[in-house]
C-alpha positions as CSV (number, residue, x, y, z in Angstrom):
1,M,115.8,30.7,24.6
2,E,114.6,27.1,24.9
3,R,117.1,24.7,26.3
4,G,117.6,21.3,24.5
5,V,120.3,19.7,26.7
6,I,121.6,20.6,30.1
7,A,124.3,18.6,31.9
8,D,125.7,19.6,35.3
9,G,127.8,17.9,37.9
10,L,130.6,17.7,35.4
11,N,134.3,18.1,36.2
12,I,136.0,19.2,33.0
13,R,139.5,20.2,34.1
14,P,142.2,22.3,32.3
15,G,143.5,20.3,29.3
16,E,140.2,18.5,28.8
17,G,137.3,19.4,26.5
18,I,133.9,18.8,25.2
19,Q,132.5,18.4,21.7
20,V,128.9,19.2,20.8
21,R,127.6,17.4,17.7
22,G,124.3,18.2,16.1
23,R,122.3,19.8,13.3
24,V,121.5,23.5,12.9
25,L,117.7,23.7,12.2
26,A,116.7,24.7,8.6
27,D,114.9,27.8,9.8
28,A,117.5,28.7,12.5
29,K,117.7,32.2,14.0
30,E,120.2,31.5,16.7
31,F,121.5,28.8,19.1
32,C,123.9,28.9,22.0
33,I,126.2,26.7,23.9
34,D,127.0,27.6,27.5
35,L,129.9,26.3,29.6
36,G,130.6,27.2,33.1
37,K,130.0,26.6,36.8
38,D,126.2,27.0,36.5
39,C,123.6,29.0,34.6
40,D,124.6,32.2,36.4
41,N,128.4,31.8,36.1
42,L,129.4,31.0,32.5
43,L,133.0,30.8,31.3
44,I,131.5,31.2,27.8
45,R,128.2,31.6,25.9
46,F,128.9,30.7,22.3
47,N,126.0,32.3,20.4
48,P,125.8,32.0,16.5
49,R,123.1,34.4,15.2
50,F,121.8,34.0,11.7
51,A,120.6,36.8,9.4
52,G,117.1,37.7,10.4
53,H,117.8,37.6,14.2
54,K,116.9,41.1,15.3
55,D,119.1,43.5,13.3
56,T,122.1,41.1,12.8
57,L,123.7,39.6,9.9
58,N,125.3,36.1,10.3
59,T,127.6,36.6,13.3
60,V,129.0,34.7,16.3
61,I,128.8,36.5,19.7
62,C,130.6,35.3,22.7
63,N,130.2,36.4,26.3
64,S,130.7,35.5,29.9
65,K,128.3,35.8,32.9
66,Q,129.3,36.2,36.5
67,N,126.7,36.1,39.3
68,G,124.0,36.5,36.8
69,V,125.5,39.6,35.2
70,W,126.7,39.5,31.6
71,G,130.1,40.8,30.6
72,D,131.1,42.6,27.4
73,E,130.2,40.8,24.2
74,E,132.9,39.8,21.7
75,E,131.9,39.4,18.0
76,K,133.9,36.9,15.9
77,L,134.9,37.7,12.3
78,H,133.9,34.5,10.5
79,F,130.5,32.7,10.4
80,P,131.0,29.0,9.4
81,F,127.4,27.8,10.1
82,L,124.8,26.8,7.5
83,R,121.1,26.2,8.2
84,G,120.2,22.6,8.0
85,E,123.8,21.3,8.3
86,L,125.5,18.9,10.7
87,T,128.3,20.5,12.7
88,K,130.6,19.8,15.6
89,V,131.7,22.6,18.0
90,S,134.7,21.7,20.2
91,F,135.7,23.5,23.3
92,T,139.1,23.0,25.1
93,F,139.4,24.4,28.6
94,A,142.6,25.9,29.9
95,T,143.4,29.5,30.9
96,A,140.9,30.4,28.1
97,A,138.2,28.5,26.3
98,K,139.4,27.5,22.8
99,V,136.7,26.9,20.2
100,K,136.9,25.0,16.9
101,V,134.0,24.3,14.4
102,N,133.9,21.2,12.1
103,M,131.3,21.0,9.5
104,A,129.9,17.6,8.3
105,E,132.4,17.4,5.4
106,G,135.3,17.4,7.9
107,Q,136.5,20.8,6.9
108,I,137.7,22.8,9.9
109,F,136.6,26.5,10.3
110,Y,138.3,28.8,12.7
111,L,136.4,31.8,13.9
112,D,139.1,34.5,13.6
113,R,141.6,33.6,10.9
114,V,142.2,30.5,8.9
115,G,144.8,28.3,10.7
116,Q,144.1,29.6,14.2
117,Q,141.8,28.5,17.0
118,F,139.5,31.1,18.5
119,S,140.2,31.8,22.2
120,F,137.9,33.4,24.8
121,P,139.4,34.4,28.1
122,N,138.5,32.7,31.4
123,R,137.2,35.9,32.9
124,L,135.8,34.2,36.0
125,G,139.0,32.2,36.7
126,L,137.1,28.9,36.8
127,E,139.2,25.9,37.6
128,A,136.7,23.4,36.2
129,I,133.6,23.4,33.9
130,Q,130.7,21.8,35.8
131,Y,127.8,22.9,33.6
132,V,127.0,22.6,29.9
133,S,123.8,23.8,28.2
134,V,122.7,23.8,24.5
135,G,119.7,25.8,23.4
136,G,117.9,27.4,20.6
137,D,117.7,26.2,17.0
138,F,120.2,23.3,17.2
139,R,119.4,19.6,17.7
140,V,122.0,17.8,19.7
141,K,123.1,14.4,18.3
142,G,125.8,13.8,20.9
143,L,128.3,15.1,23.5
144,N,131.8,13.9,23.7
145,F,134.2,14.5,26.5
146,F,138.0,14.3,25.9
């Protein structure tokens, strides 16, 4: 998958986070946002896949990678993305990665149940996020650190 933005040498500590703002392409098949130590050690790969990507319907797949080896995929229940739309995806780092999606209208979508943030475990036990990468059918408009 083509990478649009890569940032490394970061030091995002527990309690801090990152927000990726951008537009899903009009003909999007998938995009991914990776956070971790480096490209071979990922706390989370956040991977929305649109209908028409292989055999999938609209779904969000999350996974981790340790020493270049992928873990077990987790599929999320809700798919808040629309092709061609502006969106914000926020990650908060703690003992798990917490993910929240905001669409352009300001409405918040949670990926499991309304009113709850989606969490993905810190399988690698990382103490800081040093690497962020965004790739696929998503054009980054900005990165915010908080």
